[in-house]
VEXFI-430716 format. One record per residue (C-alpha): x, y, z; residue in one letter. Coordinates in steps of 0.5 Angstrom, whole numbers, padded with zeros to 4 digits, always signed. Each point is the difference from the previous one (the first is absolute). Example, Ala and Ser with C-alpha at 12.3 -4.5 7.8 and 13.67 -1.06 7.14 Angstrom:
2
+0025-0009+0016A +0002+0007-0002S 
***
This chain:
318
+0181+0159+0238M +0000+0001-0007V +0000+0008+0001A +0006-0001+0005S +0004-0004-0005R -0001+0005-0005K +0002+0005+0004G +0006-0004+0002Q +0002-0001-0007R -0001+0008-0002C +0005+0002+0006Q +0005-0005-0002R +0000+0002-0007A +0001+0007+0002N +0005-0001+0005A +0004-0004-0006V -0001+0006-0005A +0003+0004+0005G +0006-0004+0002R +0001-0001-0008R -0002+0007-0002R -0002-0002-0007G +0003-0007+0001G +0005-0002-0006P +0003-0007+0001G +0003-0005-0005T +0004+0002-0006S -0002+0000-0007L +0004-0007-0001T -0003-0003+0006G +0006+0001+0005N -0003+0001+0007R +0006+0004+0002A -0002+0006+0005A -0001+0006-0003R -0001+0007+0003S -0007+0002+0000F +0000+0007-0004S -0007+0003-0001F -0003+0005-0005I -0004+0005+0004S -0003+0004-0005A -0001+0001-0008R +0007+0002-0002P +0000+0008-0001A +0002+0000-0007D -0005-0005-0003R -0005+0004-0004K -0008-0001+0001N -0001-0001-0008T -0008-0001+0002T -0002+0008-0001K -0006+0000-0004E +0001+0006-0004N +0002-0003-0007H -0003+0002-0007S -0006-0004-0003M +0004-0004-0005D +0005-0002+0005E +0000-0007+0003I +0003-0002+0006R +0002-0007+0001I +0000-0004+0007V +0005-0006+0000D -0003-0007+0003T +0007-0004-0002T +0002-0001+0007L -0006-0002+0003R -0006-0002-0005D +0004-0002-0005G +0004-0005+0005D -0006-0003+0003I -0004-0001-0006S +0006-0003-0004L +0005-0003+0004W -0004-0001+0007A +0005+0005+0003Y +0006-0004-0002G +0004+0006-0001M +0005+0001+0006T +0003+0006+0003T +0007-0001-0004G -0004-0001-0007M -0004+0007+0002M +0006+0005+0002L +0004+0000-0007P -0006+0003-0004A -0002+0005+0005L +0004+0006-0002R -0002-0001-0007D -0008+0000+0002M +0001+0006+0004D +0003+0004-0006E -0006-0002-0004A -0005+0005+0002G -0005-0004+0003F -0006+0003+0004D +0001-0005+0005S +0002-0007+0001M -0003-0006+0004E +0005-0002+0004F -0002-0004+0006F -0006-0005+0003L -0001-0004+0007S +0000-0006-0004L +0007+0000-0001R +0002-0002+0007F -0002-0007-0001K +0003-0001-0007K +0006+0003+0002F +0001-0004+0007V -0002-0006-0002R +0002-0001-0007E +0006+0005-0002H +0003+0000+0007K +0000+0007+0000E -0001+0006+0005D -0006+0003-0003P +0002+0007+0003W +0006+0000-0004D -0004+0001-0006W -0003+0007+0003L +0007+0001+0003R +0004+0000-0006L -0005+0001-0005G -0002+0007+0003T +0007+0002+0000K +0001+0000-0008E -0006+0004-0001I +0001+0007-0001K -0006+0003-0005N -0006-0005+0001T -0005+0000+0005R -0001-0007+0002L -0006-0004+0002R -0003-0005+0005Y -0005-0005-0002H -0006-0001+0005G -0003+0003+0006G -0002-0002+0007L -0005-0006-0002H +0003-0007+0001S -0001-0005-0006G -0001-0007+0000F +0004-0001+0007E -0001+0003+0006F +0005+0006+0002I -0001+0004+0007P -0002+0007-0002E +0006+0002+0004C +0005-0004-0004I -0003+0003-0007R +0001+0007+0003R +0007-0001+0002L +0001-0002-0007V -0003+0006-0003I +0004+0004+0005Q +0007-0003-0002T -0001+0000-0007V -0002+0008+0001A +0006+0001+0003R +0004-0003-0006Y -0003+0006-0004G -0006-0003-0003I -0006+0004+0001D -0005-0002-0005L -0004-0006-0001T -0005-0003-0004R -0005-0005+0003T -0007-0003-0001S -0006-0002+0003N -0002-0007-0003P -0008+0002+0000W +0002+0008-0002N -0003+0001+0007N +0003+0008+0000F -0003+0001+0007E +0005-0005+0003L +0005+0002-0005L -0001+0007+0002G +0001-0002+0007K +0007-0003-0002E +0002+0005-0004A -0001+0005+0006V +0005-0005+0005E +0005-0001-0006L +0001+0008+0000K +0001+0000+0007K +0005-0005-0001L +0004+0004-0005G -0004-0002-0007M -0004+0003-0005D -0005-0005-0003T -0001-0002-0008V -0007-0003+0001M -0002-0006-0005N -0007+0000-0003L +0000-0007-0002I -0003-0003-0007Y -0003-0006+0000S -0006-0004-0004I -0006-0002+0003S -0008+0002+0000P +0002+0005+0006R +0005+0004-0004H -0004+0004-0004T +0002+0007-0003D -0005+0003+0006E +0005-0004+0005Y +0006+0003-0002Y -0003+0007-0001A -0002-0001+0008Q +0007-0003+0002K +0003+0006-0004A -0004+0005+0004R +0001-0004+0007D +0008+0000-0002A +0000+0008-0002A -0004+0002+0006A +0006-0002+0005L +0005+0004-0004K +0006-0005-0001P +0006+0002-0003Y -0001-0004-0006R -0005-0005-0003L +0002-0006-0004C -0005-0004-0005F +0003-0007+0001K -0001-0006-0004D +0003-0005+0004V -0003-0006-0003G +0002+0002-0007G -0007+0000-0003M -0001+0007-0003L -0001+0001-0007T +0001+0007-0004P -0007+0001+0000D -0002-0001+0007R +0007+0004+0002T -0003+0006-0004R -0007+0000+0003D +0002-0001+0007L +0006+0005+0000V -0004+0005-0003R -0006-0001+0005L +0005-0001+0006I +0004+0007-0002K -0007+0003+0000R -0001-0002+0007N +0006+0002+0003I +0001+0007-0001G +0008+0002-0001D +0002-0006+0004I +0006-0003-0004P -0001-0006-0003L +0005-0006-0001E -0001-0006-0004F +0002-0007+0002H -0001-0006-0004A +0003-0007-0001H +0001-0003-0007C -0004-0007+0001N -0004+0001-0006N +0005+0003-0004G -0004+0007+0000L +0003+0004+0005A +0005+0004-0005P -0007+0002-0004F -0004+0001+0006N +0006+0005+0003L -0001+0004-0006L -0007+0000+0000E +0001+0003+0007A +0004+0005-0002V -0004+0002-0005K -0006+0001+0005E +0005+0005+0004G +0004-0005+0005V +0007+0003+0000R +0003-0005+0005I +0001-0007-0002V +0004-0006+0002H +0005-0004-0004T +0006-0005+0002A +0006-0001-0003I +0002-0006-0004P +0001-0006+0001P -0005+0002+0006L -0005+0003-0004A -0006-0003-0004N -0003-0007+0001G -0003+0000+0007S +0003+0007+0001S -0001+0007-0002Q +0002+0002-0007P +0007+0001-0003S +0002+0007+0001V +0004+0000-0007F -0007-0002-0003N -0004+0005+0004V +0005+0006-0001V +0000-0002-0008G -0007+0000-0001N -0001+0007+0004L +0005+0003-0004R -0003-0002-0006A -0007+0003+0002L +0003+0006+0002G +0001+0000+0007Y +0006+0002+0004K +0002-0006+0005P +0004+0003+0005L +0005-0006+0001V +0008-0001-0003N +0000-0006-0003L +0007+0000-0002D +0002-0001+0008A -0004-0006-0001L 
***
């Protein structure tokens, strides 16, 4: 009976998605007047892929997290579509390597609290971005609530049709066997995957642990890896040691650095990661920077320039 009900739910979900063709519904102001169901079927032809790896060693690329991690970390996804849209063109001119843009958690928040159609964020937002590669965040696994696999796949497929073809995702246990299988399925659905290697503190999380996990991840030959301090617990010394160790074990796979500022040290840790060879770092734009979010792009860029690096971002646009 359970399997039967699951199958019925999946069939209904796919039928609804087929009717809606991506399904926008309510307006930004809460007006529920009917709207034509326009749908973006692919990445706009004039949107550039800015994630090529052919940069000199002193050039640092910036991944912007403002609209995803900044919003969720500091405002609990309080940003509405109407708040986001006016900022997009300036952000698109900043020259970011890519921008985190969407997460499935947005659905519940938008429907229950904002009284908005969450697909408007994608439908309207992607029209404003011409130069910057956009990112989804997450994969095919469920979080704290059970979601049928067919629904998770349908979300990824629909996001990809809006032109988003890159995601960053984790396995909470750094289980790269499972994450590798997920990345294969994501690729079939149109997504490149940045795999997180998550930092934590425990008797288990030794240098040997991270060396082995780095080798496990590298064996999968992912698009990129990301050393992620999700709890904001790293110190400069530990960053220096682990980034050096991870890079020694992943070969030429590009490594990103993502850290939260919970303990106040993330801006320093980011600089140590760069000194050890990381060339792609994550920042956010104030007021959605620092605190429990990522370091401010203005602070990071200023410090990188003072150290002789060339961050590839146009602050004047911000």
